[in-house]
Structure formats: structure tokens, C-alpha cells
Backbone bond lengths (Angstrom), bond angles and torsions (degrees), N, CA, C in turn:
res aa  C-N    CA-C-N  psi(-1)  N-CA   C-N-CA  omega(-1)  CA-C   N-CA-C  phi
1 M - - - 1.450 - - 1.521 110.89 -
2 R 1.354 114.97 -42.00 1.453 119.88 -179.70 1.534 111.06 -63.83
3 A 1.326 117.57 -39.40 1.462 122.26 179.22 1.521 110.45 -63.82
4 I 1.317 117.42 -39.62 1.466 121.61 178.86 1.526 109.65 -64.39
5 S 1.324 117.83 -39.89 1.470 121.70 178.14 1.519 110.45 -61.33
6 Y 1.335 117.14 -42.67 1.461 120.71 179.04 1.524 110.83 -63.35
7 V 1.320 116.68 -41.15 1.456 120.86 179.88 1.524 109.99 -63.62
8 I 1.311 117.85 -44.37 1.465 121.93 -179.51 1.526 110.30 -64.47
9 I 1.317 117.35 -45.01 1.469 121.09 179.75 1.519 110.40 -63.50
10 T 1.332 117.43 -44.56 1.466 121.39 179.47 1.520 110.70 -61.96
11 A 1.313 117.62 -43.17 1.462 121.76 178.89 1.527 110.83 -63.79
12 A 1.312 116.97 -40.82 1.467 121.10 179.33 1.526 110.74 -64.30
13 I 1.322 117.33 -43.07 1.467 120.84 179.31 1.527 110.09 -64.78
14 A 1.312 117.35 -43.10 1.463 121.05 179.17 1.529 110.96 -62.41
15 A 1.311 116.94 -40.93 1.469 121.02 178.92 1.523 111.01 -64.00
16 M 1.326 116.43 -42.74 1.470 119.90 179.22 1.528 110.33 -65.91
17 A 1.313 118.12 -42.32 1.461 121.70 -179.13 1.516 111.20 -61.88
18 S 1.326 116.57 -42.49 1.463 118.59 -179.67 1.522 111.48 -71.26
19 A 1.308 118.05 -26.84 1.465 121.05 -179.84 1.522 111.73 -72.90
20 V 1.335 118.56 -28.43 1.456 120.70 -177.30 1.525 113.02 -105.38
21 N 1.313 118.74 2.47 1.457 121.64 -179.59 1.528 109.59 -69.94
22 P 1.350 117.89 116.65 1.456 120.13 -177.82 1.522 114.10 -78.30
23 L 1.345 117.53 -10.48 1.450 119.93 -178.19 1.523 109.98 -71.71
24 P 1.323 116.92 123.69 1.463 119.07 177.17 1.523 110.21 -69.20
25 K 1.308 115.09 163.33 1.463 120.76 -179.00 1.522 110.60 -71.76
26 A 1.320 116.45 144.98 1.463 121.56 178.88 1.524 110.44 -64.38
27 H 1.334 116.44 -38.36 1.466 119.97 177.55 1.522 107.78 -86.91
28 A 1.305 116.41 117.94 1.456 120.55 -176.42 1.523 109.95 -117.10
29 E 1.312 115.55 145.28 1.461 121.37 180.00 1.533 112.16 -82.62
30 T 1.353 116.57 -30.24 1.462 120.27 -176.47 1.525 110.06 -124.82
31 A 1.326 115.66 165.10 1.467 120.71 177.16 1.526 110.37 -62.52
32 I 1.319 117.60 -38.92 1.471 120.56 179.86 1.525 110.34 -64.02
33 E 1.334 117.91 -42.51 1.471 120.24 177.43 1.526 110.84 -63.65
34 R 1.332 116.95 -40.80 1.462 120.79 177.84 1.531 109.82 -64.22
35 G 1.321 116.88 -43.12 1.460 120.94 178.03 1.514 112.01 -61.37
36 H 1.332 116.31 -40.74 1.469 120.47 176.84 1.522 109.87 -59.22
37 Y 1.309 116.75 -48.36 1.460 121.61 178.79 1.529 110.65 -57.09
38 L 1.318 117.74 -47.64 1.461 121.18 -177.47 1.526 111.92 -65.30
39 V 1.327 117.36 -39.85 1.467 121.21 178.02 1.528 110.46 -62.74
40 V 1.330 116.34 -39.28 1.462 120.09 179.48 1.525 111.15 -68.67
41 V 1.334 118.11 -50.29 1.466 119.32 -176.19 1.528 112.09 -72.10
42 A 1.323 118.53 -24.48 1.465 121.20 176.90 1.528 111.27 -78.01
43 G 1.328 117.16 -12.46 1.460 120.09 178.25 1.514 113.98 77.91
44 C 1.311 119.18 23.52 1.468 121.57 -179.90 1.529 111.25 -56.13
45 N 1.322 115.82 -37.50 1.457 122.05 178.94 1.529 111.18 -55.47
46 D 1.332 116.87 -36.53 1.456 121.26 -174.69 1.525 111.56 -56.56
47 C 1.304 117.42 -51.15 1.467 121.58 -175.55 1.523 114.03 -94.32
48 H 1.315 118.47 -9.69 1.464 119.78 -174.34 1.522 114.39 -116.18
49 T 1.328 118.83 4.50 1.470 120.82 178.80 1.522 109.36 -119.21
50 P 1.349 117.43 124.54 1.463 118.62 179.22 1.523 111.61 -62.27
51 G 1.328 114.19 143.97 1.457 120.80 178.55 1.510 114.16 90.55
52 F 1.329 118.13 -15.92 1.462 119.94 -175.56 1.523 111.76 -58.03
53 F 1.328 117.48 -47.40 1.463 120.41 -176.08 1.532 112.54 -72.62
54 F 1.322 117.30 -8.14 1.458 121.54 174.75 1.526 111.20 -101.24
55 G 1.335 116.49 5.02 1.454 121.23 178.38 1.513 114.38 81.88
56 K 1.338 117.18 9.54 1.464 121.16 -179.01 1.531 110.10 -137.98
57 P 1.337 117.03 70.03 1.466 118.23 179.77 1.524 111.09 -59.89
58 D 1.324 115.99 138.35 1.462 121.99 -178.18 1.534 109.17 -86.15
59 P 1.346 117.89 105.70 1.473 119.38 -177.44 1.526 112.74 -65.34
60 N 1.318 118.03 -20.09 1.465 120.96 178.16 1.525 112.32 -78.96
61 K 1.328 116.22 -11.72 1.468 120.94 178.38 1.526 110.58 -124.39
62 Y 1.310 116.05 32.27 1.461 122.05 -179.55 1.526 110.69 -51.69
63 L 1.319 116.19 121.11 1.461 125.79 -179.51 1.531 112.20 63.39
64 G 1.330 116.70 19.47 1.460 122.20 -177.64 1.514 115.17 -87.19
65 G 1.328 119.12 8.40 1.459 121.67 176.94 1.513 112.08 108.36
66 S 1.313 116.24 137.41 1.462 121.80 -173.98 1.523 113.05 -82.81
67 D 1.325 114.49 156.09 1.463 122.38 174.94 1.525 110.70 -104.87
68 V 1.336 116.95 15.40 1.460 123.13 178.34 1.528 107.97 -133.96
69 G 1.331 115.72 136.62 1.452 120.53 179.80 1.519 112.07 -112.14
70 F 1.316 115.27 170.08 1.457 123.42 175.38 1.520 107.27 -118.87
71 E 1.340 116.13 123.08 1.462 120.10 177.65 1.519 108.81 -91.71
72 I 1.317 115.75 126.66 1.452 122.19 177.32 1.528 106.53 -115.87
73 P 1.329 117.21 117.97 1.470 120.07 -175.94 1.524 112.41 -50.88
74 G 1.323 115.33 130.03 1.457 121.50 178.22 1.515 114.70 82.95
75 L 1.316 117.19 -14.17 1.467 119.93 -179.27 1.524 113.06 -108.91
76 G 1.332 116.90 -36.53 1.461 120.31 -179.48 1.516 112.02 124.23
77 V 1.338 114.57 -160.95 1.467 122.09 -179.10 1.522 108.48 -115.87
78 F 1.319 115.11 130.53 1.460 121.51 -176.76 1.520 109.37 -128.76
79 N 1.318 116.80 137.69 1.461 120.48 174.59 1.520 108.90 -128.02
80 G 1.336 114.42 156.54 1.460 120.22 -179.20 1.518 110.56 -60.66
81 R 1.295 116.18 128.05 1.466 122.65 -177.15 1.525 110.86 -80.66
82 N 1.305 115.26 170.01 1.458 123.16 175.35 1.529 107.40 -72.37
83 I 1.331 117.14 116.29 1.472 120.76 179.66 1.528 111.81 -112.49
84 T 1.340 115.38 26.98 1.462 119.87 174.06 1.531 108.80 -88.93
85 P 1.328 118.02 168.23 1.455 120.02 -178.34 1.536 114.95 -78.15
86 D 1.337 117.85 20.88 1.465 119.81 174.97 1.532 108.35 -65.48
87 K 1.333 117.21 126.22 1.465 121.24 -174.71 1.524 112.45 -72.31
88 E 1.313 117.79 -27.62 1.464 120.85 -176.34 1.529 113.30 -89.09
89 T 1.334 117.67 -42.25 1.468 120.20 -174.06 1.527 113.56 -117.52
90 G 1.312 117.09 -3.36 1.461 121.12 -178.55 1.518 111.47 -119.40
91 I 1.323 115.43 -146.89 1.468 120.88 -177.52 1.529 112.01 -106.43
92 G 1.325 116.91 18.83 1.467 121.15 -178.24 1.517 114.20 -63.71
93 G 1.328 117.96 -22.31 1.459 121.34 178.45 1.519 113.64 -91.00
94 W 1.321 116.77 -1.96 1.461 121.20 -179.52 1.534 109.31 -87.03
95 T 1.320 116.45 150.11 1.465 120.35 174.17 1.531 108.36 -79.47
96 D 1.319 116.15 165.60 1.465 120.56 175.80 1.528 110.57 -57.97
97 E 1.337 116.21 -40.09 1.461 120.62 -179.60 1.526 110.86 -65.18
98 Q 1.331 118.03 -38.32 1.464 120.97 179.36 1.532 111.28 -67.65
99 I 1.325 116.76 -38.74 1.468 120.09 177.13 1.535 109.18 -64.96
100 A 1.328 116.28 -45.45 1.468 120.65 179.59 1.528 110.80 -60.61
101 A 1.325 117.65 -40.52 1.467 120.95 179.02 1.527 111.00 -65.51
102 A 1.318 117.97 -40.34 1.468 120.50 178.62 1.527 110.26 -63.36
103 I 1.324 116.74 -40.63 1.468 121.18 -179.12 1.529 111.08 -66.26
104 T 1.324 117.16 -42.14 1.469 120.14 -170.11 1.529 115.06 -101.30
105 T 1.344 117.88 -16.85 1.470 119.73 -179.60 1.522 112.49 -123.54
106 G 1.329 116.83 -13.88 1.452 119.77 -177.52 1.516 113.39 77.23
107 R 1.315 117.54 15.27 1.460 121.45 -177.94 1.521 109.91 -105.22
108 R 1.346 115.84 123.33 1.471 121.91 177.44 1.529 110.06 -79.91
109 P 1.353 117.61 163.25 1.465 119.63 177.64 1.535 113.18 -59.40
110 D 1.335 118.16 -29.41 1.468 120.90 179.37 1.529 112.34 -81.31
111 G 1.352 116.79 2.24 1.455 121.46 177.59 1.515 114.71 92.69
112 R 1.325 116.75 -12.32 1.466 119.57 -179.02 1.523 110.41 -69.60
113 Q 1.326 116.24 139.53 1.458 121.82 177.05 1.530 108.69 -82.00
114 L 1.327 116.75 134.79 1.457 120.55 176.12 1.519 109.36 -69.81
115 A 1.319 115.69 154.53 1.461 121.04 178.98 1.523 109.58 -63.05
116 P 1.333 117.15 150.03 1.463 119.53 -178.79 1.528 114.11 -64.92
117 I 1.319 118.18 -9.90 1.471 120.32 176.22 1.540 109.90 -67.39
118 M 1.345 116.63 -25.14 1.472 121.56 174.61 1.530 107.04 -75.05
119 N 1.305 116.50 128.36 1.459 122.20 -168.93 1.532 114.26 -83.85
120 Y 1.331 117.19 38.19 1.468 119.40 -179.36 1.525 112.05 -63.60
121 Q 1.344 117.62 -23.31 1.465 119.50 178.44 1.530 110.99 -61.62
122 A 1.329 117.67 -31.55 1.468 121.32 175.89 1.525 111.01 -86.42
123 F 1.336 116.01 -36.80 1.464 119.70 -175.64 1.527 112.31 -68.59
124 V 1.329 118.19 -17.90 1.455 120.72 176.64 1.533 110.65 -60.37
125 N 1.329 116.99 -21.17 1.464 121.77 -179.54 1.528 113.53 -86.29
126 M 1.322 117.89 -0.97 1.465 120.47 178.04 1.528 109.72 -68.56
127 T 1.325 115.45 150.39 1.468 118.52 174.82 1.523 108.97 -70.87
128 K 1.326 115.91 158.49 1.474 119.97 178.23 1.524 110.43 -60.45
129 D 1.328 116.41 -38.32 1.464 119.53 178.95 1.530 111.43 -64.92
130 D 1.326 117.04 -38.48 1.464 119.34 178.11 1.520 111.36 -67.40
131 V 1.323 118.05 -40.16 1.469 120.96 177.32 1.529 109.57 -62.65
132 K 1.332 116.45 -43.86 1.472 119.96 178.06 1.524 110.92 -62.08
133 A 1.326 116.65 -36.59 1.467 120.54 178.88 1.528 110.92 -66.30
134 V 1.314 117.67 -41.49 1.473 120.60 177.47 1.519 109.83 -63.01
135 V 1.313 117.25 -44.51 1.466 121.26 178.27 1.532 109.96 -60.19
136 A 1.327 116.94 -45.37 1.474 120.40 179.17 1.523 110.90 -60.35
137 Y 1.330 116.75 -42.57 1.463 119.83 178.86 1.524 110.92 -64.24
138 L 1.331 117.67 -46.57 1.472 119.82 179.75 1.526 111.45 -60.82
139 R 1.312 116.98 -33.29 1.481 120.82 177.01 1.535 111.29 -70.72
140 S 1.342 116.77 -24.10 1.476 120.49 -173.07 1.527 113.92 -88.30
141 I 1.330 117.84 -17.47 1.467 119.48 -175.51 1.527 109.59 -80.16
142 P 1.331 117.57 159.28 1.465 119.18 179.56 1.529 111.23 -65.28
143 P 1.340 116.78 138.56 1.459 118.67 175.84 1.528 109.93 -67.12
144 V 1.312 116.03 142.10 1.460 122.53 177.26 1.526 106.69 -118.54
145 H 1.317 116.10 119.37 1.462 119.75 177.19 1.523 107.54 -84.35
146 N 1.337 115.99 100.63 1.461 121.56 -176.15 1.523 108.66 -150.87
147 K 1.329 116.47 101.26 1.465 120.53 177.89 1.517 108.20 -78.32
148 V 1.316 115.26 117.37 1.452 122.27 -177.47 1.527 108.31 -91.42
149 P 1.335 117.88 133.33 1.466 119.17 177.91 1.522 111.66 -70.18
150 G 1.338 114.63 165.92 1.461 119.81 177.27 1.515 111.29 84.80
151 P 1.313 117.03 -174.79 1.456 128.23 -0.19 1.523 111.13 -68.43
152 Y 1.325 115.45 163.03 1.453 122.43 -177.30 1.518 109.79 -113.31
153 K 1.321 116.13 131.26 1.465 121.00 176.73 1.531 108.93 -77.89
154 P 1.324 117.66 159.30 1.465 119.15 176.09 1.536 110.32 -54.37
155 G 1.324 115.29 133.02 1.463 120.77 179.80 1.516 114.68 92.15
156 E 1.341 118.59 -15.03 1.463 120.83 178.14 1.528 110.30 -76.41
157 K 1.330 116.47 149.66 1.458 121.49 176.72 1.534 108.83 -72.24
158 V 1.329 115.44 129.04 1.457 122.36 -177.43 1.531 108.74 -96.31
159 T 1.334 116.46 135.25 1.470 121.17 -177.43 1.521 113.26 -109.84
160 I 1.334 116.95 10.71 1.467 121.09 -179.30 1.527 109.17 -129.50
161 F 1.330 116.75 161.41 1.458 120.44 172.01 1.522 107.83 -61.44
162 T 1.338 115.91 147.28 1.457 119.78 -173.87 1.519 111.79 -139.44
163 F 1.336 115.82 134.13 1.456 122.05 167.83 1.527 106.28 -86.74
164 R 1.310 116.65 132.82 1.465 120.40 -179.85 1.525 108.86 -103.72
165 I 1.321 115.65 129.64 1.459 121.90 176.50 1.519 105.97 -104.67
166 E 1.316 116.80 114.36 1.459 121.96 -176.61 1.521 110.33 -110.77
167 P 1.345 116.37 141.05 1.458 117.99 174.01 1.527 110.04 -71.02
168 P 1.322 117.64 158.90 1.466 120.36 -179.97 1.530 111.32 -55.91
169 G 1.331 114.68 144.10 1.454 120.47 177.51 1.522 114.54 91.51
170 Q 1.328 117.90 -6.54 1.457 121.31 179.11 1.523 109.96 -80.58
171 T 1.327 115.94 160.15 1.449 121.99 177.67 1.522 108.72 -95.46
172 A 1.314 116.98 134.07 1.466 120.41 178.47 1.528 109.61 -60.82
173 A 1.300 116.25 140.26 1.462 121.10 -179.95 1.521 110.76 -70.52
174 E 1.338 115.07 148.04 1.463 119.57 175.03 1.522 108.42 -74.24
175 A 1.329 114.93 154.39 1.466 120.17 177.43 1.531 108.74 -65.75
176 P 1.339 117.01 141.04 1.472 119.16 178.17 1.536 109.97 -63.27
177 K 1.298 115.49 148.88 1.471 120.76 -179.40 1.501 111.54 -93.19
């Protein structure tokens, strides 16, 4: 009897866990489902959703741009931009080809190179179908009107929380007063 109780409890817990798991299935029926899966496993949410680095991602601004930047010595401070289809503050005005180029080459439509914190060096190895799936998924999500500050050039005043990347041998910065 006790063994049966354990089996029932274990099955119930497994059922609940699978019901609340936000990770989409690896096998997808559509390009949008495949794109959703790739965006999740690539961690796009981490750098492109406000609140993520504070442990409280804002689901109403999913992929709407981060409120935390990364400082790279000599280059400045960069934060994840709004990658929703909002035409004014996101990538809604970009063509599919421009989005694909940003993902795989780090080149924006205006010619600016994305900061090296964006993992385009790895994404260049994605298949064309996977890149198209990510683009389709990004086009399918609700637009979020969220103007993200930055990027900041070296010496500019930063208005967001920032992770500092220091070369070896540097002294950790003191906490701001």
C-alpha cells in the first residue's frame, strides 16, 4: 500500500512539473514554435527582458530590452535592446534579412556592430532554417513599446545598473555612495 502511495505521489508531482514547465518542446511543428524553442535555449530572455538580472523578469515586457548593461573597458556600456516587433522602439521596422544579419553577424541595419556580449559569434553556426524560425518567432510576439537607454560611450554617465567586465589585474570598483 505504501509503495502505491509513493507511485501516485511521484506521478502527481511529475504531472504538475510538466504542466508548468515554460520550456517549449525541442521538436516543433511550426517555424514559430521552433523559433520559440531556440530563443528560450539561447537565453535571449536573459539579456533582453527587464528585471531578469534582478530575479524578477517582467512578463509584460518580454524581450522588450534590459534594464542592466555590461561595461566593456574601452568600448562602453551595452544592454540588451528591445527585440520585439514594436516599430518605434524595437525591431519592427527591420526586414527579416536585417534581423537575421544582426543575429548571425552582429551587424545592425544602420551598420553599427553589436557589442561582443551579443553571442552572434556562436549564432553564425545556426542553420538558415533555424535563423528563419527565430525571426518568425520574434515577429509573432506582442510588440513592447519600451525605449531602452544607451548604449553609453566610455566616459558617458550611465543611467542603468551595470555589470563591469575587468581585464585581469584590475582592482574591483568600490560600491557607489
